[in-house]
C-alpha positions as CSV (number, residue, x, y, z in Angstrom):
1,Q,12.0,4.5,-4.1
2,D,12.6,1.0,-4.0
3,L,10.1,-1.3,-2.4
4,E,12.3,-4.8,-1.4
5,I,11.5,-8.2,-1.4
6,P,13.0,-9.3,2.5
7,A,15.3,-12.2,2.0
8,F,12.4,-14.2,3.9
9,A,9.6,-13.8,1.8
10,L,8.1,-15.6,-0.8
11,D,7.1,-13.0,-3.0
12,G,6.1,-9.1,-3.4
13,G,2.8,-8.1,-4.3
14,E,1.1,-4.8,-5.7
15,E,-1.5,-3.2,-3.8
16,P,-3.0,-0.5,-5.7
17,E,-5.0,2.0,-3.5
18,L,-5.5,5.4,-2.3
19,V,-4.4,6.5,1.0
20,G,-5.5,9.3,3.4
21,C,-2.9,11.5,4.6
22,Y,-3.6,12.6,8.6
23,L,-2.5,15.1,10.8
24,I,-3.2,15.2,14.9
25,D,-3.7,18.8,15.7
26,D,-2.2,20.5,18.9
27,N,-5.7,19.6,20.6
28,G,-5.4,15.7,19.5
29,V,-8.6,16.7,16.5
30,P,-7.4,14.5,13.5
31,R,-7.0,16.7,9.9
32,R,-7.7,15.2,6.9
33,L,-4.5,17.1,4.8
34,G,-5.6,15.1,1.4
35,F,-5.3,12.0,-0.2
36,A,-2.3,10.1,-2.4
37,I,-1.5,7.2,-4.5
38,G,-0.4,4.0,-2.2
39,N,0.7,0.9,-2.9
40,E,0.7,-1.3,0.2
41,W,3.6,-3.6,-1.0
42,S,2.4,-7.6,0.5
43,D,4.0,-10.9,0.5
44,H,0.3,-12.4,-0.9
45,A,2.0,-15.5,-1.4
46,T,2.5,-16.1,2.5
47,E,-0.7,-14.6,3.4
48,T,-1.9,-17.1,0.8
49,I,-0.7,-19.7,3.3
50,N,-3.0,-18.9,6.2
51,Y,-5.1,-16.1,6.3
52,L,-3.8,-15.6,9.8
53,Y,-0.6,-14.9,8.0
54,L,-2.7,-11.8,6.7
55,A,-0.5,-9.1,9.3
56,P,3.3,-10.8,9.2
57,S,2.1,-10.3,5.2
58,K,2.0,-6.8,5.4
59,L,5.0,-5.7,7.5
60,R,6.7,-4.7,4.6
61,A,7.9,-1.7,3.1
62,C,4.8,0.5,1.4
63,A,4.9,3.9,-1.0
64,V,3.0,6.8,-0.9
65,G,3.2,9.9,-3.2
66,P,4.1,11.2,-5.1
67,E,2.2,14.2,-4.1
68,L,-0.4,14.8,-1.4
69,V,-3.4,15.7,-3.1
70,I,-5.5,18.4,-1.4
71,G,-9.3,19.4,-2.1
72,H,-10.0,16.3,-4.5
73,G,-13.4,14.3,-4.4
74,F,-13.1,10.6,-3.2
75,E,-16.4,9.4,-4.0
76,N,-14.9,7.5,-7.6
77,L,-11.3,7.1,-9.1
78,D,-10.0,5.3,-11.2
79,V,-7.4,3.2,-10.6
80,R,-4.5,1.0,-12.7
81,C,-1.5,-0.4,-12.3
82,S,1.1,-2.1,-14.6
83,V,4.3,-3.8,-14.1
84,T,7.1,-3.8,-16.6
85,R,10.2,-6.0,-16.5
86,D,13.1,-5.1,-19.0
87,D,10.6,-2.3,-20.7
88,D,7.9,-5.5,-21.0
89,L,4.7,-5.2,-19.6
90,I,3.9,-8.2,-18.0
91,Y,0.8,-6.5,-15.9
92,D,-1.9,-4.6,-16.1
93,S,-4.9,-4.4,-13.9
94,G,-7.6,-2.4,-16.3
95,D,-9.1,-0.1,-14.8
96,L,-9.7,-0.9,-10.8
97,K,-12.6,1.5,-9.1
98,S,-11.8,3.2,-5.9
99,G,-13.9,5.9,-3.7
100,E,-16.3,5.7,-1.1
101,Q,-18.6,4.8,-3.9
102,Y,-17.1,1.5,-4.3
103,M,-16.2,0.7,-0.1
104,C,-18.2,-1.2,2.3
105,H,-17.9,1.7,4.8
106,S,-18.0,5.2,4.4
107,L,-15.0,7.4,5.0
108,R,-16.7,9.1,7.7
109,N,-16.8,5.2,9.4
110,C,-13.9,4.3,8.3
111,E,-12.2,7.4,10.1
112,D,-14.1,7.1,13.4
113,H,-12.8,3.5,13.9
114,H,-9.4,4.4,13.2
115,F,-9.0,7.9,15.3
116,K,-11.4,6.7,18.3
117,Y,-8.1,5.3,20.1
118,P,-6.6,8.0,21.9
119,L,-3.0,6.7,21.3
120,H,-4.1,7.6,17.5
121,R,-4.6,11.3,18.5
122,E,-1.6,12.3,19.8
123,P,-0.5,15.3,18.9
124,G,1.7,16.3,15.8
125,D,1.2,12.2,14.8
126,V,1.0,11.6,11.4
127,H,-1.4,8.9,10.0
128,L,-1.5,7.3,6.7
129,H,-4.7,5.1,6.1
130,F,-4.5,3.0,2.9
131,F,-8.3,2.1,1.7
132,G,-7.6,-0.8,0.1
133,T,-8.2,-2.5,-3.3
134,S,-10.1,-4.2,-5.5
135,K,-7.7,-6.5,-7.6
136,L,-4.1,-8.0,-6.5
137,S,-2.3,-9.7,-9.5
138,H,-1.3,-12.5,-7.1
139,S,-4.0,-15.0,-8.0
140,E,-3.6,-14.4,-11.8
141,R,0.2,-14.7,-12.8
142,D,2.4,-16.7,-13.4
143,W,5.9,-15.2,-12.4
144,K,7.2,-13.7,-9.1
145,Y,8.5,-10.5,-8.8
146,Q,12.0,-9.6,-9.0
147,A,14.8,-6.8,-8.7
148,G,14.3,-3.9,-11.1
149,D,10.6,-4.6,-12.7
150,E,9.1,-1.5,-12.2
151,I,5.6,-1.0,-10.9
152,R,3.4,2.1,-11.7
153,V,0.0,2.7,-10.0
154,T,-2.4,5.4,-11.8
155,V,-4.9,7.3,-10.6
156,A,-6.8,9.1,-14.0
157,D,-7.0,13.3,-13.1
158,F,-5.6,12.8,-9.9
159,S,-2.3,13.1,-10.0
160,R,1.2,12.3,-11.2
161,P,1.9,8.2,-11.5
162,L,3.7,6.1,-8.5
163,I,6.4,4.4,-9.7
164,N,8.4,2.1,-7.7
165,V,11.1,-0.6,-8.8
166,V,11.5,-3.9,-6.9
167,C,14.8,-4.6,-5.1
168,D,16.5,-8.2,-3.4
169,G,16.7,-7.6,0.7
170,D,19.5,-8.1,1.7
171,P,20.6,-12.3,2.0
172,T,22.2,-12.5,5.3
173,L,18.7,-11.3,7.2
174,K,16.5,-14.8,5.9
175,S,17.9,-17.3,8.7
176,P,15.8,-16.9,11.4
177,V,16.8,-14.3,14.6
178,R,18.4,-16.5,17.4
179,V,17.3,-14.3,20.4
180,E,20.2,-15.1,23.6
181,T,19.1,-14.4,27.2
182,C,20.7,-11.9,29.0
């Protein structure tokens, strides 16, 4: 699965993290199915212009997978992200600590706040909750993502790695959208 850099974006940006995967049952009860590896692909260059740009920086494709892991603990996990360009390693995050032990809030508290809204408990709905990362490459790199870059997120003793290739978005979609009156 490719991760697209939209034509209007200033850059791409990896966010290697764990994802809680949920299904709302017929009675409106959230059921945690398990966890997966995630990459909440963002535009950190836009986000750094103004913290109010956090939401629009997140309106990108993201990646989840390649496996749904059932019955694995969520307390202490080692995540690693690497980026290669033309077979050369251009970024290695090193070990990133993840899991409930390293979060400000408990998993139970995060789930309570996510599912307290009745609209988040519609039977049959599926929810993917990204639990955050402890490090981004954006603040320490002097390069921008390019088409063909490969992003690999691994979690030790968890599942196969999540691997995505960066691609460029449609250049005709760079200009502002023109809204017309009826």
